[in-house]
C-alpha positions as CSV (number, residue, x, y, z in Angstrom):
1,M,9.8,-17.5,36.1
2,A,9.7,-14.8,33.3
3,D,6.8,-14.5,31.0
4,N,8.4,-15.3,27.5
5,N,5.3,-14.0,25.7
6,S,5.6,-10.5,27.2
7,A,8.8,-9.8,25.3
8,Q,7.3,-10.7,21.9
9,P,6.0,-7.6,20.0
10,A,2.4,-7.6,18.8
11,I,2.1,-7.0,15.0
12,K,-0.4,-4.5,13.8
13,W,-0.9,-3.0,10.3
14,R,-1.5,0.6,9.3
15,V,-3.2,2.0,6.2
16,V,-1.3,5.1,5.1
17,M,-2.2,7.6,2.5
18,T,0.6,9.6,0.9
19,N,0.1,12.6,-1.4
20,Y,3.1,13.9,-3.4
21,P,3.5,16.1,-6.5
22,H,3.2,14.7,-10.0
23,E,6.6,14.2,-11.7
24,R,5.8,16.8,-14.3
25,L,6.0,19.5,-11.6
26,E,9.6,18.6,-10.9
27,G,11.6,21.8,-10.8
28,T,8.9,23.9,-9.2
29,P,9.8,25.7,-6.0
30,D,8.3,23.3,-3.5
31,Y,8.5,20.0,-5.4
32,W,11.0,18.3,-3.2
33,D,9.5,19.6,0.0
34,Y,5.9,18.7,-0.5
35,H,4.5,15.4,0.6
36,E,1.7,14.6,3.0
37,I,1.4,11.4,4.9
38,K,-1.7,10.5,6.9
39,V,-2.4,7.3,8.9
40,L,-6.0,6.3,8.0
41,G,-6.2,3.5,10.6
42,E,-4.5,0.7,12.5
43,Y,-5.7,-2.9,12.2
44,A,-5.0,-6.1,14.1
45,T,-4.4,-8.2,11.0
46,K,-3.1,-7.7,7.5
47,E,-6.3,-8.9,6.0
48,E,-8.3,-6.2,7.9
49,A,-5.8,-3.5,6.7
50,V,-6.1,-4.7,3.1
51,E,-9.9,-4.5,3.2
52,A,-9.7,-1.0,4.7
53,A,-7.4,0.1,1.9
54,K,-9.7,-1.3,-0.7
55,K,-12.7,0.4,0.8
56,K,-10.9,3.7,0.9
57,M,-9.7,3.3,-2.7
58,L,-13.3,2.7,-3.8
59,Q,-14.3,6.0,-2.1
60,M,-11.8,8.1,-3.8
61,G,-12.6,9.7,-7.1
62,Q,-9.0,9.5,-8.4
63,F,-9.4,5.7,-8.7
64,Q,-12.9,5.6,-10.2
65,G,-13.2,4.2,-13.7
66,W,-9.9,2.4,-14.0
67,A,-9.0,0.8,-10.6
68,D,-12.3,0.1,-9.0
69,D,-13.6,-2.9,-11.0
70,V,-14.4,-5.3,-8.2
71,D,-15.7,-7.9,-10.6
72,D,-12.4,-8.3,-12.6
73,E,-10.6,-10.9,-10.5
74,D,-7.3,-10.2,-12.3
75,G,-7.7,-6.4,-12.1
76,Y,-6.0,-3.7,-10.2
77,F,-8.4,-3.8,-7.2
78,H,-7.8,-7.4,-6.4
79,G,-4.0,-7.0,-6.6
80,G,-4.1,-5.4,-3.2
81,P,-2.2,-2.4,-1.9
82,P,-0.3,-0.3,-2.6
83,Y,-2.8,1.5,-4.7
84,S,-1.4,4.6,-6.5
85,T,-2.9,7.1,-8.9
86,A,0.4,7.1,-10.6
87,D,-0.6,3.7,-12.0
88,D,-3.6,5.2,-13.9
89,P,-2.8,4.5,-17.5
90,D,-4.9,7.3,-18.9
91,G,-5.6,10.0,-16.3
92,A,-2.5,10.5,-14.3
93,L,-1.4,13.6,-16.2
94,C,-4.6,15.5,-15.2
95,E,-3.7,15.5,-11.5
96,D,-1.1,17.8,-9.9
97,E,-0.4,15.2,-7.3
98,H,-0.4,11.5,-6.8
99,T,-2.1,9.6,-4.0
100,T,-0.8,6.3,-2.8
101,L,-2.6,4.0,-0.3
102,S,-0.2,1.5,1.3
103,L,0.2,-0.8,4.2
104,Q,2.7,-0.4,7.0
105,K,3.6,-3.2,9.3
106,I,4.2,-2.0,12.9
107,E,5.4,-3.8,16.0
108,V,3.9,-2.8,19.3
109,K,5.8,-3.9,22.3
110,K,3.6,-5.7,24.8
111,K,3.9,-4.6,28.4
112,S,5.1,-7.2,30.8
113,A,3.1,-7.9,34.0
114,A,5.7,-5.9,35.9
115,E,5.2,-2.9,33.7
116,N,1.4,-3.0,34.2
117,K,1.7,-2.7,38.0
């Protein structure tokens, strides 16, 4: 009898950091070509990924002073990812690039017992 559970993919979550140019740089030579994507980690649950994204956001200077108020239950921090420096109401214009921390849901195919042999 076939193992029905082996065909079900496992769900994991990634925290992804994306850097891209500020809109005011549109028209510069490399504007459309530049973006940087980095996987910061993979997590078994969405809750773990959200906590990791929050922790990373708190470590980054671009978010300090406007997005890092952990005591404001209605604030940006508690809204959960994605977090983006483009949302900064006052300081976004002082950066040449934006940084976004987001979650990515991934499905990992489980190996069947036959594949493990």
